[in-house]
C-alpha positions in Angstrom: 0.0 0.0 0.0 1.5 3.3 -1.1 1.1 6.8 0.4 0.1 9.5 -1.9 2.3 12.6 -2.0 0.6 15.9 -1.0 -0.2 18.2 -3.9 2.6 20.5 -4.9 0.7 23.6 -4.2 0.0 22.4 -0.7 3.7 22.0 0.1 4.5 25.4 -1.3 1.8 27.0 0.8 3.2 25.3 3.9 6.7 26.5 3.2 5.4 30.0 2.7 3.6 29.9 6.0 6.7 28.7 7.8 8.7 31.6 6.2 6.0 34.1 7.2 6.1 32.8 10.7 9.9 33.3 10.9 9.9 36.7 9.1 8.8 38.9 12.1 11.4 37.2 14.4 14.1 37.7 11.7 13.1 41.3 11.3 13.3 41.9 15.1 16.7 40.2 15.2 18.0 42.2 12.3 16.9 45.5 14.0 18.5 44.4 17.3 21.7 43.5 15.6 21.7 46.9 13.8 21.1 48.7 17.1 23.9 46.8 18.8 26.3 47.6 16.0 25.3 51.3 16.1 25.8 51.4 19.9 29.1 49.6 19.6 30.3 52.1 17.0 29.2 55.0 19.2 31.0 53.6 22.2 34.1 53.0 20.1 33.9 56.6 18.8 33.6 58.0 22.3 36.5 55.8 23.6 38.7 56.8 20.7 37.8 60.5 20.9 38.5 60.4 24.6 41.9 58.7 24.1 42.9 61.2 21.4 41.8 64.2 23.5 43.5 63.0 26.7 46.7 62.2 24.8 46.9 65.9 23.7 47.2 67.2 27.2 49.8 65.7 29.6 49.0 65.7 33.3 50.7 68.2 35.7 54.1 67.1 36.9 53.4 68.7 40.3 52.4 65.8 42.6 51.2 68.2 45.3 48.5 69.3 42.9 47.7 66.0 41.1 47.9 63.9 44.3 47.4 66.5 47.0 46.2 64.3 49.9 49.3 62.1 49.7 51.6 63.6 52.4 54.6 61.7 51.0 54.7 64.0 48.0 55.4 67.1 50.1 59.1 68.0 50.7 60.2 67.9 54.3 63.7 69.3 53.9 63.7 72.9 52.7 66.9 74.9 53.4 66.2 77.7 55.9 62.7 76.5 56.6 61.4 74.1 59.2 58.3 72.1 58.2 55.8 70.5 60.7 52.7 68.5 59.8 50.0 69.9 62.1 46.7 68.2 62.9 43.7 68.7 65.2 40.0 67.9 65.3 39.6 69.2 61.8 42.9 71.1 61.3 45.3 69.5 58.9 48.3 70.9 56.9 51.8 72.2 57.3 53.5 74.9 59.3 56.4 76.3 57.4 58.6 78.3 59.8 61.6 80.3 58.4 64.7 80.1 60.4 65.2 83.8 59.7 61.7 85.4 59.9 61.9 88.8 58.4 58.3 89.8 58.9 55.7 90.1 61.6 52.6 87.9 61.8 51.4 84.8 59.9 50.1 83.9 56.5 47.7 81.0 55.8 47.2 79.5 52.3 44.4 77.4 51.0 44.3 75.7 47.5 41.4 75.1 45.2 39.0 72.3 44.3 41.9 70.0 43.6 42.2 69.7 47.4 45.7 71.1 47.9 46.9 73.4 50.6 48.7 75.5 48.0 52.0 74.2 49.4 54.1 75.8 46.5 52.9 79.3 47.4 53.4 78.7 51.1 57.0 77.5 50.4 57.8 80.6 48.4 56.5 82.8 51.2 58.4 80.9 53.9 61.6 81.1 51.9 60.9 84.9 51.7 60.8 85.1 55.5 57.1 84.8 56.3 55.7 82.5 59.0 53.3 80.4 56.9 50.7 77.7 57.2 49.6 75.6 54.2 46.3 74.0 55.2 43.7 71.6 53.7 40.0 72.4 54.1 38.7 69.0 52.9 40.0 65.6 51.7 42.1 64.6 54.6 41.2 61.7 57.0 39.9 64.0 59.7 38.0 66.3 57.3 35.1 66.2 54.9 36.1 63.6 52.3 34.9 65.8 49.4 34.3 69.5 48.8 30.8 69.4 50.2 29.3 70.8 53.4 32.7 71.9 54.8 32.1 73.4 58.2 33.2 77.0 58.4 33.5 76.8 62.2 36.6 74.6 61.5 38.5 77.9 61.0 38.4 78.5 64.7 41.1 75.8 65.0 43.2 77.7 62.5 42.9 80.8 64.6 43.9 79.0 67.7 46.8 77.2 66.0 48.1 80.5 64.6 47.7 82.3 68.0 49.9 79.7 69.6 52.8 80.4 67.3 52.2 84.0 66.1 54.4 86.9 67.3 51.5 89.2 67.7 51.5 90.4 64.1 48.7 90.4 61.6 47.0 87.3 60.1 46.6 87.2 56.3 44.6 84.5 54.6 45.3 83.6 51.0 42.8 81.5 49.1 42.7 80.4 45.4 39.6 79.5 43.5 37.3 77.4 45.7 39.9 78.2 48.5 39.1 81.9 47.9 35.4 81.1 48.3 36.2 79.4 51.6 38.6 82.2 52.7 36.0 84.9 52.0 33.3 83.0 53.8 35.4 82.5 57.0 36.8 86.0 56.9 33.3 87.5 57.0 32.5 85.4 60.0 35.8 85.8 61.8 36.6 89.4 60.9 38.0 90.1 64.4 40.7 87.5 63.9 41.7 88.0 60.2 43.5 91.2 59.3 44.0 90.8 55.5 42.6 88.7 52.7 44.1 87.7 49.3 41.5 86.2 47.0 42.9 84.7 43.8 40.5 83.8 41.0 37.7 84.2 43.5 33.9 83.8 43.6 31.6 86.5 45.0 29.0 83.8 45.7 28.7 80.5 47.5 28.2 77.7 45.1 27.3 74.0 45.4 29.8 71.5 46.6 31.6 69.1 44.3 30.7 65.9 46.2 28.4 63.0 45.3 25.4 64.6 46.8 23.7 66.7 44.3 22.9 70.4 45.0 24.4 70.4 48.5 26.2 73.6 49.6 30.0 73.7 49.7 29.8 75.1 53.2 27.9 74.8 56.4 27.6 77.3 59.3 26.2 76.3 62.7 25.0 73.0 61.3 23.0 74.5 58.3 23.9 74.7 54.6 25.2 78.1 53.6 22.8 79.7 51.0 24.2 79.0 47.6 23.6 79.6 43.8 22.0 76.3 42.6 23.2 74.8 39.3 19.5 73.9 38.6 19.1 77.5 37.5 21.7 77.1 34.8 19.3 75.7 32.2 19.6 72.8 29.8 21.9 74.3 27.1 25.0 75.2 29.2 24.7 72.0 31.2 24.3 69.7 28.2 27.3 71.3 26.5 29.4 70.7 29.7 28.3 67.1 30.0 29.1 66.4 26.3 32.6 67.9 26.8 33.1 65.7 29.9 31.9 62.6 28.1 34.3 63.1 25.1 37.2 64.5 27.1 37.1 67.8 25.2 38.4 70.8 27.3 35.5 71.6 29.7 34.7 75.3 30.3 32.6 75.6 33.5 32.2 79.3 33.3 29.0 79.3 31.1 27.3 77.0 33.7 28.3 79.2 36.7 27.2 82.3 34.9 23.9 80.9 33.8 23.3 79.6 37.3 23.7 83.1 38.7 21.6 84.6 36.0 18.8 82.0 36.6 18.8 82.3 40.4 15.7 83.7 42.0 17.6 85.6 44.6 21.4 85.6 43.9 21.9 88.3 46.6 21.0 85.7 49.3 24.0 83.5 48.1 26.4 86.4 47.8 29.3 86.2 50.3 28.7 89.3 52.6 32.3 90.6 52.1 31.3 94.0 53.5 31.2 92.2 56.9 35.0 91.8 56.7 36.8 94.8 58.3 40.3 94.2 56.9 42.2 94.9 53.7 41.7 92.8 50.5 43.8 92.1 47.4 41.8 90.4 44.6 43.7 88.8 41.7 41.8 87.6 38.7 42.0 86.9 35.0 39.6 88.5 32.5 39.6 85.4 30.3 38.8 82.9 33.1 36.9 79.9 31.7 36.4 78.2 35.1 34.1 81.0 36.4 33.8 84.7 35.9 36.4 85.6 38.5 37.1 89.1 37.1 33.4 90.0 37.3 33.2 88.6 40.8 36.3 90.6 41.8 34.6 93.8 40.6 31.5 92.8 42.7 33.7 92.2 45.8 35.4 95.6 45.3 32.0 97.3 44.9 30.9 96.0 48.3 34.2 96.4 50.2 35.9 99.8 49.9 39.3 98.7 51.1 39.9 96.3 48.2 42.7 96.5 45.7 42.1 94.9 42.3 44.8 93.1 40.2 42.9 92.2 37.1 44.7 90.7 34.1 42.3 90.9 31.0 44.0 88.3 28.8 44.8 85.7 31.6 42.7 82.7 32.6 41.9 81.0 35.8 45.4 79.5 36.6 48.2 82.0 36.2 51.5 80.6 34.9 49.8 77.5 33.5 48.7 76.3 30.0 45.1 77.3 29.2 44.1 73.6 28.9 44.9 71.5 32.0 44.5 67.7 32.3 43.1 66.4 35.6 42.9 62.7 35.6 40.5 61.6 32.9 39.2 65.1 32.1 40.6 68.2 30.4 39.8 71.6 31.9 39.7 74.8 29.8 40.9 77.3 32.4 41.2 80.1 29.9 43.8 82.6 28.7 46.9 81.8 26.8 50.3 80.5 27.8 52.0 83.8 27.3 49.2 85.8 29.0 49.0 83.4 32.0 52.8 83.6 32.5 52.8 87.4 32.3 49.9 87.6 34.7 51.7 85.4 37.2 54.7 87.6 37.1 52.7 90.8 37.6 50.4 89.3 40.2 53.3 88.1 42.2 54.7 91.6 42.3 51.4 92.9 43.6 51.2 90.2 46.2 54.8 90.8 47.3 54.2 94.5 47.7 51.0 94.2 49.8 52.4 91.5 52.0 55.5 93.7 52.7 53.1 96.5 53.7 50.8 94.4 55.8 53.4 92.4 57.6 56.2 95.1 58.0 58.6 93.0 56.0 62.2 94.1 56.5 
């Protein structure tokens, strides 16, 4: 008994049905593969772009700036200067004492958002005969781990430490960038203890911290966040541009975000540092082509509110005097502004202004 074969048209229809059942799945797989390829190509493009951009800008060779919380990178043997690592409840940093002190009083230095105590500047001052402290204000084991909610009351320890070693002369506080924001904030609250203030590439406002917690103030006072300019007011455009620059390791200019945040704030005056509450003398040093934030504009605002302020403005210079306009910091490149020539000239001129006022303030012989 034989079995009859199905009609040819029946087999063809069955095959067509099988293909039709597979076609949607194939189409989905094809689309998914295409998407995966596009994503892989985009990731590869981002990685390659980042590698190229990072390779164009070598990292700083100054370990006290690139690895500031590593105490082993700081020199301990400087001819004519004794160096002591000082610590307290929050206090942390270095006391640089010249063997031949040629000036009265004490100078305290604070670095910027990199977390340094500005040891290089403190060293130059100590070698010039000034009793000097180079201090951290975050990042050390006994301090806030990141630049966020730093307690301004911690400056009381600085005052007590200086009083224990000071010869009765004036106290000058020098802060750079975020360190200038910190210095201005503590000087307005401890005006009776601070005689002079040097603000380098400063802010006139308190801004958010740079920690993991979003939109937290850089500073606290008596347990509460200090009023700040929120980045939420910056708007989408400047923020999106900054994030794209960060992702691709293009030089990041933060100034548009800071400026837009101030412009978008409902009450920027509430976040302005009340510099008029400080009774001493001020020297403000800033670059007119600063791409980190509008330090020259902030300097003018400080001078407008504090009559005993001397301005040292350098129109063509950026945020970091003496440095290249593009600076690599780990896996990112920062556009700090200016040009190499302008930044070097600004450093030379600003150092002359700084030297002059310190000699006047501290009766340098």
